[in-house]
FIFIVEX-954998 format. One record per residue (C-alpha): residue number from 1; x, y, z. Coordinates in pm, 1 decimal. Layout:
residues N
<r NUM; <X; Y; Z>>
...
***
This chain:
residues 264
<r 1; <-1723.0; -99.3; -2011.0>>
<r 2; <-1377.5; -120.0; -1851.7>>
<r 3; <-1094.4; -241.9; -2068.8>>
<r 4; <-969.8; -598.8; -2037.6>>
<r 5; <-598.7; -669.2; -2076.5>>
<r 6; <-452.3; -708.0; -2425.9>>
<r 7; <-455.1; -1078.8; -2526.6>>
<r 8; <-173.9; -1010.3; -2774.8>>
<r 9; <79.5; -934.4; -2500.9>>
<r 10; <320.1; -1202.0; -2379.7>>
<r 11; <284.0; -1297.1; -2014.8>>
<r 12; <585.9; -1093.8; -1902.9>>
<r 13; <471.6; -793.0; -2107.5>>
<r 14; <151.4; -792.8; -1901.7>>
<r 15; <361.1; -707.1; -1594.7>>
<r 16; <536.6; -416.2; -1768.2>>
<r 17; <451.1; -76.0; -1617.7>>
<r 18; <621.6; 142.2; -1881.4>>
<r 19; <437.7; 472.2; -1919.9>>
<r 20; <249.6; 431.4; -1588.6>>
<r 21; <272.9; 679.7; -1302.6>>
<r 22; <247.3; 562.5; -943.1>>
<r 23; <211.2; 723.9; -601.5>>
<r 24; <319.4; 534.9; -290.3>>
<r 25; <221.1; 684.6; 46.2>>
<r 26; <454.3; 599.0; 332.0>>
<r 27; <700.5; 521.6; 54.1>>
<r 28; <1020.2; 634.9; 224.7>>
<r 29; <1083.3; 317.0; 423.7>>
<r 30; <969.0; -34.3; 503.2>>
<r 31; <729.0; -209.9; 268.0>>
<r 32; <639.6; 118.7; 94.1>>
<r 33; <1003.0; 175.5; 0.1>>
<r 34; <1045.0; -167.8; -158.1>>
<r 35; <709.5; -140.8; -337.5>>
<r 36; <810.6; 200.1; -480.5>>
<r 37; <1138.5; 50.1; -599.2>>
<r 38; <964.2; -248.1; -757.8>>
<r 39; <712.2; -32.7; -946.0>>
<r 40; <1000.9; 176.4; -1081.7>>
<r 41; <1195.9; -136.5; -1182.4>>
<r 42; <886.6; -254.6; -1369.7>>
<r 43; <885.1; 75.7; -1563.6>>
<r 44; <666.0; 321.8; -1373.1>>
<r 45; <753.2; 677.8; -1276.3>>
<r 46; <691.9; 706.5; -902.4>>
<r 47; <603.4; 973.2; -645.6>>
<r 48; <706.1; 888.3; -290.7>>
<r 49; <507.9; 1063.2; -17.6>>
<r 50; <537.5; 1064.6; 360.0>>
<r 51; <550.5; 1316.9; 644.8>>
<r 52; <929.5; 1359.6; 617.2>>
<r 53; <1052.6; 1517.4; 293.9>>
<r 54; <1421.9; 1435.2; 351.2>>
<r 55; <1344.7; 1062.1; 388.3>>
<r 56; <1126.5; 1066.1; 75.1>>
<r 57; <1396.6; 1248.2; -119.8>>
<r 58; <1663.3; 997.0; -17.7>>
<r 59; <1444.5; 703.9; -126.3>>
<r 60; <1348.1; 879.1; -451.8>>
<r 61; <1712.5; 957.6; -534.3>>
<r 62; <1826.2; 601.0; -465.8>>
<r 63; <1549.7; 447.1; -678.4>>
<r 64; <1604.9; 698.7; -961.3>>
<r 65; <1976.5; 614.8; -964.7>>
<r 66; <1916.2; 239.9; -992.9>>
<r 67; <1618.7; 245.3; -1234.6>>
<r 68; <1651.5; 565.7; -1441.4>>
<r 69; <1282.7; 635.0; -1380.6>>
<r 70; <1139.4; 977.0; -1297.5>>
<r 71; <1097.2; 994.8; -920.0>>
<r 72; <962.4; 1274.9; -703.8>>
<r 73; <937.6; 1323.8; -327.9>>
<r 74; <646.4; 1499.6; -156.8>>
<r 75; <588.2; 1569.9; 212.1>>
<r 76; <224.6; 1518.9; 309.4>>
<r 77; <-5.0; 1447.6; 600.6>>
<r 78; <-237.2; 1199.9; 429.4>>
<r 79; <-493.8; 1225.7; 709.0>>
<r 80; <-576.3; 1588.0; 612.2>>
<r 81; <-799.3; 1634.6; 306.3>>
<r 82; <-650.8; 1973.9; 216.7>>
<r 83; <-300.4; 1826.4; 222.8>>
<r 84; <-410.3; 1529.6; 6.9>>
<r 85; <-554.7; 1775.0; -247.7>>
<r 86; <-223.0; 1962.2; -251.0>>
<r 87; <-40.3; 1629.2; -292.5>>
<r 88; <-258.1; 1537.1; -591.3>>
<r 89; <-193.8; 1871.8; -760.8>>
<r 90; <181.3; 1854.8; -693.4>>
<r 91; <224.2; 1497.1; -820.2>>
<r 92; <14.8; 1550.7; -1131.5>>
<r 93; <204.7; 1870.9; -1211.1>>
<r 94; <540.9; 1694.1; -1180.3>>
<r 95; <466.8; 1348.2; -1324.2>>
<r 96; <126.3; 1365.4; -1493.3>>
<r 97; <-195.2; 1183.7; -1403.5>>
<r 98; <-155.7; 904.2; -1147.2>>
<r 99; <-246.7; 554.1; -1272.9>>
<r 100; <-140.6; 351.6; -967.9>>
<r 101; <-214.3; 451.6; -607.7>>
<r 102; <-55.7; 250.8; -327.2>>
<r 103; <-208.7; 340.1; 10.2>>
<r 104; <73.5; 217.7; 229.3>>
<r 105; <114.6; 485.6; 499.6>>
<r 106; <31.9; 332.9; 834.9>>
<r 107; <98.7; 360.1; 1205.3>>
<r 108; <46.1; 126.6; 1499.4>>
<r 109; <-5.7; 217.5; 1865.0>>
<r 110; <-12.9; -94.5; 2079.5>>
<r 111; <-177.5; -138.3; 2416.6>>
<r 112; <-478.7; -289.3; 2589.1>>
<r 113; <-808.4; -105.3; 2551.3>>
<r 114; <-788.2; 38.0; 2902.7>>
<r 115; <-436.6; 171.9; 2836.2>>
<r 116; <-513.0; 337.1; 2502.0>>
<r 117; <-627.9; 698.8; 2487.2>>
<r 118; <-884.2; 850.1; 2254.6>>
<r 119; <-594.4; 1030.9; 2086.4>>
<r 120; <-420.4; 697.8; 2018.8>>
<r 121; <-736.2; 556.6; 1857.8>>
<r 122; <-796.2; 868.4; 1646.0>>
<r 123; <-435.7; 881.5; 1523.2>>
<r 124; <-434.6; 520.3; 1400.5>>
<r 125; <-777.9; 540.5; 1236.3>>
<r 126; <-686.6; 872.4; 1069.3>>
<r 127; <-367.9; 740.9; 908.5>>
<r 128; <-469.5; 381.0; 837.0>>
<r 129; <-833.8; 416.9; 731.2>>
<r 130; <-931.0; 779.8; 670.2>>
<r 131; <-618.3; 854.6; 462.4>>
<r 132; <-675.5; 573.4; 208.2>>
<r 133; <-1032.1; 703.3; 166.2>>
<r 134; <-906.3; 1059.0; 110.8>>
<r 135; <-637.2; 944.5; -136.2>>
<r 136; <-876.7; 717.0; -325.4>>
<r 137; <-1122.8; 1005.7; -347.9>>
<r 138; <-849.6; 1237.5; -477.1>>
<r 139; <-704.6; 1004.8; -743.1>>
<r 140; <-973.7; 746.1; -826.6>>
<r 141; <-1216.3; 967.1; -1022.2>>
<r 142; <-937.9; 1071.1; -1261.9>>
<r 143; <-847.2; 705.7; -1318.6>>
<r 144; <-1215.3; 633.2; -1389.4>>
<r 145; <-1234.4; 916.4; -1643.5>>
<r 146; <-922.5; 787.5; -1822.2>>
<r 147; <-1048.4; 427.0; -1811.7>>
<r 148; <-747.7; 265.4; -1640.1>>
<r 149; <-631.9; 262.1; -1280.8>>
<r 150; <-502.1; 55.7; -993.4>>
<r 151; <-558.0; 119.9; -624.0>>
<r 152; <-363.4; -105.2; -386.9>>
<r 153; <-439.6; -77.8; -16.2>>
<r 154; <-197.4; -220.0; 237.9>>
<r 155; <-413.2; -425.0; 469.2>>
<r 156; <-278.8; -679.2; 716.5>>
<r 157; <-344.4; -1024.4; 854.2>>
<r 158; <-521.2; -812.0; 1118.3>>
<r 159; <-779.2; -725.8; 850.5>>
<r 160; <-925.2; -1070.2; 926.4>>
<r 161; <-780.0; -1198.0; 1255.2>>
<r 162; <-713.2; -1036.7; 1592.7>>
<r 163; <-424.4; -1012.8; 1835.8>>
<r 164; <-464.1; -868.1; 2188.4>>
<r 165; <-332.0; -514.6; 2230.3>>
<r 166; <-403.0; -411.6; 1870.9>>
<r 167; <-755.7; -264.2; 1889.8>>
<r 168; <-695.1; 53.7; 1683.4>>
<r 169; <-472.5; -113.9; 1424.4>>
<r 170; <-688.7; -424.5; 1375.4>>
<r 171; <-1003.1; -209.1; 1353.4>>
<r 172; <-842.1; 18.6; 1094.6>>
<r 173; <-716.5; -271.9; 882.7>>
<r 174; <-1050.5; -456.6; 896.1>>
<r 175; <-1221.3; -134.6; 785.9>>
<r 176; <-965.8; -87.2; 507.7>>
<r 177; <-1045.6; -431.1; 366.2>>
<r 178; <-1414.0; -345.5; 335.8>>
<r 179; <-1333.7; 1.9; 196.4>>
<r 180; <-1131.0; -186.8; -68.1>>
<r 181; <-1437.6; -392.7; -160.2>>
<r 182; <-1673.6; -94.4; -174.7>>
<r 183; <-1439.5; 103.6; -401.3>>
<r 184; <-1389.2; -205.1; -620.3>>
<r 185; <-1765.0; -228.8; -673.8>>
<r 186; <-1807.9; 144.1; -736.8>>
<r 187; <-1535.2; 150.3; -1003.9>>
<r 188; <-1574.6; -202.7; -1146.5>>
<r 189; <-1697.4; -88.5; -1490.0>>
<r 190; <-1446.8; 195.7; -1521.3>>
<r 191; <-1125.5; 0.3; -1583.1>>
<r 192; <-1011.2; 71.1; -1226.0>>
<r 193; <-933.3; -217.5; -991.7>>
<r 194; <-905.9; -188.0; -612.8>>
<r 195; <-733.6; -461.5; -413.7>>
<r 196; <-560.8; -516.5; -81.6>>
<r 197; <-226.5; -671.5; -1.1>>
<r 198; <-241.6; -819.8; 349.1>>
<r 199; <104.6; -887.6; 489.5>>
<r 200; <182.8; -1096.5; 792.3>>
<r 201; <482.4; -1010.8; 1008.8>>
<r 202; <761.2; -847.3; 808.6>>
<r 203; <1092.3; -723.3; 943.3>>
<r 204; <1009.9; -350.4; 926.1>>
<r 205; <1075.7; -56.4; 1161.3>>
<r 206; <713.2; -78.9; 1275.2>>
<r 207; <781.5; -426.8; 1415.7>>
<r 208; <1122.8; -342.7; 1560.7>>
<r 209; <1010.4; -378.7; 1922.5>>
<r 210; <898.6; -736.2; 1850.6>>
<r 211; <1215.2; -818.7; 1658.3>>
<r 212; <1429.2; -687.9; 1946.4>>
<r 213; <1245.3; -890.5; 2212.4>>
<r 214; <1356.9; -1252.0; 2172.6>>
<r 215; <1067.0; -1403.9; 2370.2>>
<r 216; <804.2; -1204.0; 2175.0>>
<r 217; <979.0; -1280.2; 1847.0>>
<r 218; <980.8; -1653.7; 1922.8>>
<r 219; <611.1; -1649.5; 2020.5>>
<r 220; <529.7; -1475.7; 1691.6>>
<r 221; <735.9; -1708.8; 1474.7>>
<r 222; <561.8; -2010.4; 1629.4>>
<r 223; <232.0; -1880.9; 1485.8>>
<r 224; <372.2; -1870.9; 1128.7>>
<r 225; <355.0; -2206.4; 945.2>>
<r 226; <669.1; -2118.5; 746.3>>
<r 227; <837.6; -2058.3; 1082.8>>
<r 228; <995.3; -1724.2; 986.8>>
<r 229; <912.3; -1358.4; 926.5>>
<r 230; <865.1; -1215.8; 578.4>>
<r 231; <1163.1; -1056.1; 402.9>>
<r 232; <1089.3; -713.6; 251.9>>
<r 233; <1148.4; -829.3; -108.2>>
<r 234; <878.3; -1095.5; -69.7>>
<r 235; <601.7; -837.0; -111.1>>
<r 236; <713.0; -693.1; -444.8>>
<r 237; <571.2; -959.5; -677.0>>
<r 238; <220.5; -906.5; -540.7>>
<r 239; <248.3; -528.9; -575.7>>
<r 240; <370.5; -538.0; -936.1>>
<r 241; <104.9; -798.3; -1024.8>>
<r 242; <-183.9; -595.7; -880.0>>
<r 243; <-50.4; -275.5; -1041.9>>
<r 244; <-24.7; -431.3; -1387.1>>
<r 245; <-239.8; -546.7; -1678.2>>
<r 246; <-184.5; -903.3; -1556.6>>
<r 247; <-440.1; -834.2; -1280.2>>
<r 248; <-706.7; -676.6; -1503.0>>
<r 249; <-985.4; -911.4; -1378.9>>
<r 250; <-879.6; -900.1; -1011.3>>
<r 251; <-1077.3; -648.4; -804.1>>
<r 252; <-1217.9; -634.7; -453.0>>
<r 253; <-968.5; -901.6; -356.9>>
<r 254; <-712.9; -946.0; -79.3>>
<r 255; <-379.4; -1115.7; -135.0>>
<r 256; <-232.3; -1251.2; 189.2>>
<r 257; <147.3; -1263.4; 215.4>>
<r 258; <178.6; -1415.7; 556.6>>
<r 259; <370.6; -1744.9; 543.6>>
<r 260; <44.8; -1932.1; 592.6>>
<r 261; <-67.5; -1760.4; 915.2>>
<r 262; <-430.5; -1701.0; 807.4>>
<r 263; <-462.3; -2050.7; 655.5>>
<r 264; <-468.3; -2198.2; 1006.4>>
***
C-alpha cells in the first residue's frame, strides 16, 4: 500500500519539500526555471538539466544564492536513453535519490502538415513524448522501491484541444497526457503519483514569435477568457502542490493553468 499524507501536519507543512530532491528537465529557462526555483524555495534540493550546461549552471547558481538549497546543473539530451541513464547516475551521485521528477523539456516546430518534414515531426515527438517516458523509466522504479515519489509532466492546453499548424506539438502533448495516466495506474499502489500540468499561453521564449507579432498576439488573447497571457509565476503553486504531500491522493490528473481557455 502507498503511504497517505500525515494527518498530523498543518496545511502549510503539507507543502513543505524539506529533504526532497527534485530534477527539472528543461530547467534553465521559461516555466522550467520558475518551477525549479519554486521547488527550491519550498525546501527541495534541485538538479537542473537541459542541453546547455552554461545556462543550467547560471540558473542553478542564481537559485542556490536565493534559497541556500543544494543545486546542480547537468547537460543532457533527454531524448537519448543512454544520456538519460548517465543523467540519473550523475544526479543521484551528487544529490541522492530523486523524489520529484518534472518532465518539462519541450520544443515546438510550427507549420502546416504539408510544410513540416519528417525530421521536424521526429524532433518534437522525441523531446516532448519519448523523453518523459525515458526519464520516468529511469527514475520512477527507484521512487516505487522507496515508497514515495512525484512525477509531474508538462502537458499543454494542446493535450486536449487543437490549433492549426501545431500537428507535432499537439500530438506529443496529447500523448503525454495519456502516458501520465498509464504511469499513474502502474504506480498507484507504490506511493508514487503522476500528474500533468497543462499550461495555456505563457510569456516564454517558446512563444516569443507570437508575443512579437501584435496581430497574432491579439488573436490569441481573444481566445483567453481572462483576456491575458499567463505570467511565469502563476505556474508555481500548481507545481509545488503536485510535488508535495498535499497532493498525496491526486494521481493521473491534469491541472489546467490556462485563464479559462479549455473551459469554453
